[in-house]
C-alpha positions as CSV (number, residue, x, y, z in Angstrom):
1,X,13.9,23.7,-7.9
2,X,17.6,24.1,-7.1
3,X,18.3,24.7,-10.8
4,X,15.3,27.1,-11.1
5,X,16.0,29.2,-8.0
6,X,19.8,29.0,-7.8
7,X,20.4,32.3,-9.6
8,X,18.0,34.2,-7.3
9,X,19.4,32.5,-4.2
10,X,23.0,33.4,-5.1
11,X,21.9,37.0,-5.7
12,X,20.2,37.2,-2.3
13,X,23.2,35.8,-0.5
14,X,25.6,38.1,-2.4
15,X,23.5,41.1,-1.5
16,X,23.7,40.0,2.2
17,X,27.5,39.8,1.9
18,X,27.8,43.2,0.3
19,X,25.5,44.7,3.0
20,X,27.6,43.1,5.8
21,X,30.9,44.3,4.3
22,X,29.4,47.7,4.0
23,X,28.3,47.6,7.6
24,X,31.7,46.7,9.1
25,X,33.6,49.8,7.8
26,X,33.7,51.0,11.4
27,X,32.8,49.3,14.7
28,X,30.2,52.0,15.4
29,X,28.4,51.5,12.0
30,X,28.2,47.7,12.7
31,X,26.5,48.3,16.0
32,X,24.1,50.7,14.3
33,X,23.2,48.3,11.6
34,X,23.2,45.1,13.7
35,X,19.4,44.7,13.6
36,X,19.4,45.4,9.8
37,X,22.1,42.8,9.3
38,X,20.1,40.2,11.2
39,X,16.9,40.8,9.2
40,X,18.9,40.8,6.0
41,X,20.4,37.4,6.8
42,X,16.9,36.1,7.8
43,X,15.3,37.4,4.6
44,X,18.1,36.1,2.3
45,X,18.0,32.7,4.0
46,X,14.3,32.6,3.5
47,X,14.6,33.5,-0.2
48,X,17.3,30.9,-0.7
49,X,15.8,28.0,1.2
50,X,12.0,28.5,1.1
51,X,11.5,27.4,-2.5
52,X,13.3,24.1,-1.8
53,X,11.4,23.6,1.4
54,X,8.0,24.4,-0.1
55,X,8.7,22.1,-3.1
56,X,9.8,19.3,-0.7
57,X,6.6,19.7,1.3
58,X,4.4,19.9,-1.8
59,X,5.8,16.7,-3.4
60,X,5.8,14.8,-0.1
61,X,2.2,15.6,0.6
62,X,1.2,14.9,-3.1
63,X,2.9,11.6,-3.1
64,X,1.2,10.6,0.2
65,X,-2.2,11.6,-1.1
66,X,-1.6,9.8,-4.4
67,X,-0.9,6.5,-2.5
68,X,-3.8,6.9,-0.1
69,X,-6.2,8.3,-2.6
70,X,-6.8,11.5,-0.5
71,X,-7.7,9.4,2.6
72,X,-7.3,11.4,5.7
73,X,-7.5,9.6,9.0
74,X,-6.9,10.7,12.6
75,X,-6.3,7.2,13.8
76,X,-2.5,7.6,14.2
77,X,-2.9,10.7,16.4
78,X,-5.2,9.1,18.9
79,X,-3.6,8.4,22.2
80,X,-2.7,4.7,22.7
81,X,-1.1,3.6,25.9
82,X,0.6,0.6,24.3
83,X,2.8,3.0,22.4
84,X,4.4,4.1,25.7
85,X,4.5,0.7,27.2
86,X,8.1,-0.4,27.8
87,X,7.1,-4.0,27.3
88,X,5.6,-3.4,23.9
89,X,8.4,-1.1,23.0
90,X,11.0,-3.8,23.7
91,X,9.1,-6.3,21.7
92,X,8.9,-3.9,18.7
93,X,12.6,-3.1,19.2
94,X,13.8,-6.7,19.0
95,X,11.3,-7.9,16.4
96,X,12.3,-9.1,12.9
97,X,10.6,-6.1,11.3
98,X,12.6,-3.7,13.4
99,X,15.8,-5.5,12.5
100,X,14.9,-5.3,8.8
101,X,14.0,-1.6,9.1
102,X,17.3,-0.9,10.9
103,X,19.2,-2.8,8.2
104,X,17.5,-0.8,5.4
105,X,18.3,2.5,7.3
106,X,22.0,1.6,7.6
107,X,22.0,0.6,3.9
108,X,20.5,3.9,2.8
109,X,23.0,5.9,5.0
110,X,25.9,3.8,3.7
111,X,24.9,4.4,0.0
112,X,24.3,8.1,0.7
113,X,27.7,8.6,2.4
114,X,29.5,6.8,-0.3
115,X,28.0,8.9,-3.1
116,X,28.6,12.1,-1.2
117,X,32.2,11.1,-0.4
118,X,33.0,10.2,-4.0
119,X,31.5,13.4,-5.4
120,X,33.1,15.7,-2.8
121,X,36.5,14.0,-3.1
122,X,36.4,14.7,-6.9
123,X,35.2,18.3,-6.2
124,X,38.0,19.1,-3.7
125,X,40.7,18.7,-6.4
126,X,39.2,21.4,-8.6
127,X,37.8,23.7,-5.8
128,X,41.2,25.6,-5.6
129,X,40.4,27.0,-9.1
130,X,37.4,28.9,-7.6
131,X,39.9,31.5,-6.4
132,X,40.6,32.5,-9.9
133,X,37.0,32.4,-11.2
134,X,34.1,34.8,-11.0
135,X,31.7,34.0,-8.2
136,X,28.8,33.3,-10.6
137,X,30.9,30.9,-12.6
138,X,32.2,29.1,-9.5
139,X,28.7,28.9,-8.2
140,X,27.4,27.4,-11.4
141,X,30.1,24.9,-11.4
142,X,29.3,24.0,-7.8
143,X,25.6,23.7,-8.7
144,X,26.4,21.3,-11.6
145,X,28.5,19.1,-9.2
146,X,25.7,19.2,-6.6
147,X,23.0,18.4,-9.2
148,X,25.1,15.5,-10.5
149,X,25.5,14.2,-7.0
150,X,21.7,14.5,-6.4
151,X,20.9,12.6,-9.6
152,X,23.2,9.8,-8.4
153,X,21.5,9.7,-5.0
154,X,18.1,9.7,-6.6
155,X,19.0,6.8,-8.9
156,X,20.5,4.8,-6.0
157,X,17.5,5.5,-3.8
158,X,15.2,4.5,-6.6
159,X,16.9,1.1,-6.8
160,X,16.6,0.7,-3.0
161,X,13.0,1.7,-3.2
162,X,12.3,-1.0,-5.8
163,X,14.0,-3.6,-3.6
164,X,12.1,-2.3,-0.6
165,X,8.8,-2.5,-2.5
166,X,9.5,-6.2,-3.4
167,X,10.3,-6.9,0.3
168,X,7.1,-5.1,1.5
169,X,5.0,-7.0,-1.0
170,X,6.6,-10.4,0.1
171,X,6.1,-9.4,3.8
172,X,2.5,-8.4,3.2
173,X,1.7,-11.7,1.4
174,X,3.4,-13.6,4.2
175,X,1.4,-11.8,6.9
176,X,-1.8,-12.5,5.0
177,X,-1.3,-16.2,5.1
178,X,-3.2,-17.9,7.9
179,X,-1.7,-20.4,10.3
180,X,-3.2,-23.8,10.7
181,X,-5.0,-22.7,13.9
182,X,-6.4,-19.7,12.2
183,X,-7.7,-21.9,9.3
184,X,-9.3,-24.2,11.9
185,X,-11.0,-21.2,13.7
186,X,-12.3,-19.7,10.4
187,X,-13.7,-23.1,9.4
188,X,-15.4,-23.4,12.8
189,X,-16.9,-19.9,12.3
190,X,-18.1,-20.6,8.8
191,X,-19.0,-24.3,8.9
192,X,-19.5,-24.9,12.6
193,X,-17.5,-26.8,15.1
194,X,-16.4,-30.1,13.7
195,X,-16.8,-31.8,17.0
196,X,-20.4,-30.6,17.4
197,X,-21.1,-31.6,13.8
198,X,-19.6,-35.0,14.4
199,X,-21.9,-35.4,17.5
200,X,-24.9,-34.4,15.4
201,X,-24.0,-36.9,12.7
202,X,-23.6,-39.6,15.3
203,X,-27.0,-38.8,16.8
204,X,-28.6,-38.8,13.4
205,X,-26.9,-42.1,12.6
206,X,-28.2,-43.7,15.8
207,X,-31.7,-42.4,15.1
208,X,-31.5,-43.7,11.6
209,X,-30.4,-47.1,12.8
210,X,-33.2,-47.2,15.4
211,X,-35.8,-46.5,12.7
212,X,-34.2,-49.1,10.5
213,X,-34.3,-51.7,13.3
214,X,-38.0,-51.0,13.8
215,X,-38.6,-52.3,10.2
216,X,-36.7,-55.6,10.7
217,X,-39.9,-57.3,12.1
218,X,-41.7,-56.5,8.8
219,X,-39.1,-58.3,6.8
220,X,-39.8,-61.7,5.0
221,X,-36.2,-63.0,5.1
222,X,-32.7,-62.1,6.2
223,X,-29.8,-62.6,3.8
224,X,-26.6,-62.8,5.7
225,X,-22.9,-63.5,5.5
226,X,-22.3,-65.6,8.5
227,X,-21.0,-62.8,10.8
228,X,-20.2,-59.7,8.7
229,X,-23.2,-58.6,6.7
230,X,-27.0,-58.9,7.1
231,X,-29.8,-57.6,4.9
232,X,-33.5,-57.7,5.7
233,X,-35.8,-58.1,2.6
234,X,-39.5,-57.7,2.1
235,X,-41.6,-58.7,-0.8
236,X,-45.4,-58.2,-0.9
237,X,-47.0,-59.4,-4.1
238,X,-49.7,-56.8,-4.4
239,X,-47.6,-54.0,-2.9
240,X,-44.0,-54.2,-4.0
241,X,-42.9,-54.2,-7.7
242,X,-39.6,-55.8,-6.5
243,X,-38.1,-56.9,-3.2
244,X,-37.3,-54.0,-0.9
245,X,-34.3,-53.7,1.5
246,X,-35.8,-52.7,4.9
247,X,-32.5,-52.8,6.8
248,X,-28.9,-53.7,6.4
249,X,-25.8,-53.7,8.6
250,X,-22.3,-54.8,9.1
251,X,-20.6,-56.5,12.0
252,X,-22.3,-55.5,15.3
253,X,-25.3,-54.0,13.5
254,X,-25.6,-57.2,11.4
255,X,-25.7,-59.3,14.5
256,X,-28.5,-57.1,15.9
257,X,-30.5,-57.6,12.8
258,X,-30.1,-61.3,12.9
259,X,-31.0,-61.4,16.6
260,X,-34.1,-59.3,16.1
261,X,-35.1,-61.6,13.2
262,X,-34.7,-64.7,15.4
263,X,-36.9,-63.0,18.1
264,X,-39.7,-62.5,15.6
265,X,-39.3,-65.8,13.9
266,X,-38.1,-64.4,10.5
267,X,-36.2,-66.9,8.3
268,X,-32.5,-66.3,7.9
269,X,-30.4,-67.6,4.9
270,X,-26.7,-67.5,4.4
271,X,-25.6,-66.4,1.0
272,X,-22.2,-64.6,0.9
273,X,-22.2,-63.1,-2.6
274,X,-25.8,-62.0,-2.4
275,X,-25.3,-60.4,1.1
276,X,-22.3,-58.5,-0.2
277,X,-24.1,-57.3,-3.3
278,X,-27.3,-56.2,-1.5
279,X,-25.3,-54.4,1.2
280,X,-23.1,-52.5,-1.3
281,X,-25.6,-51.7,-4.1
282,X,-29.0,-51.2,-2.5
283,X,-29.9,-48.4,0.0
284,X,-32.4,-48.9,2.8
285,X,-36.1,-48.6,1.7
286,X,-35.0,-49.1,-1.9
287,X,-36.0,-51.8,-4.4
288,X,-33.3,-54.2,-5.5
289,X,-31.8,-53.6,-9.0
290,X,-32.8,-55.9,-11.9
291,X,-29.4,-57.7,-12.0
292,X,-30.2,-59.1,-8.6
293,X,-33.7,-60.3,-9.4
294,X,-32.5,-63.8,-10.2
295,X,-30.5,-64.3,-7.1
296,X,-33.2,-62.9,-4.8
297,X,-35.9,-64.9,-6.6
298,X,-34.0,-68.1,-5.7
299,X,-34.0,-67.0,-2.1
300,X,-37.7,-66.2,-2.1
301,X,-38.5,-69.5,-3.7
302,X,-36.5,-71.2,-1.0
303,X,-38.5,-69.2,1.6
304,X,-41.9,-70.2,0.0
305,X,-40.8,-73.9,-0.1
306,X,-39.8,-73.6,3.6
307,X,-43.2,-72.0,4.5
308,X,-45.1,-74.7,2.6
309,X,-43.1,-77.4,4.3
310,X,-44.0,-76.0,7.7
311,X,-47.7,-75.9,6.7
């Protein structure tokens, strides 16, 4: 826009100079034309500056709408008392984000000042030649110098914008990460409180053990490892295709199974390998697998011999 409107801007400013010089021929003529001089200056300034201002506003608004996809929100203009809170203001002032923003601002200013200084210092050495040049030629030379400086500023700020984009992306990803406490809270909301679920599982386990203990009196024999394992077996010739595990337990629960069996007069046999195998491979209320038929058959034969001896 500076290149496109420079010629008309220079012409408008030149006309104001001519008008002012014309108006100061005598003090009285200057007073007579003081109002006209003021409006001429205002009009010339508007002609020279308004294209640049309008272009700046247009591109700024267009860039904002392009990023937000024409989203218009009045959220930021709503009154919020925390914005005028000294406590919140101090926290924002001394936050890490404020420090990074301040550092970015200082970096932009430093880069801008360096480019302006380097361009103007080179321009000062040749500016004396403007006294011997036509005003249009000197203005065009000045325009070229200014345009070159603006290109350098634009390139430098483009590099800073790319670095800032990478930082903003990293900061956004970092803020999106949840802390351990937030992960726990989200898990509680989606899966339920682990403590409550643990209590429910404990109650269910106790109820399952109670039902299992109620089946111990129906067993025909208890196979046990002396203290660690106990398995209650049932085998009805006309009912079961194979021996069924009615109950099994380890440590304290195994002792309870053995004690209950003793109260109801159920035979107990110690067989360490078989007790281990039944406990690890067979679920409650399930038939034993074929590979254990032989070992269990020996136990049942022993039981039948024991019953026949009693008879």
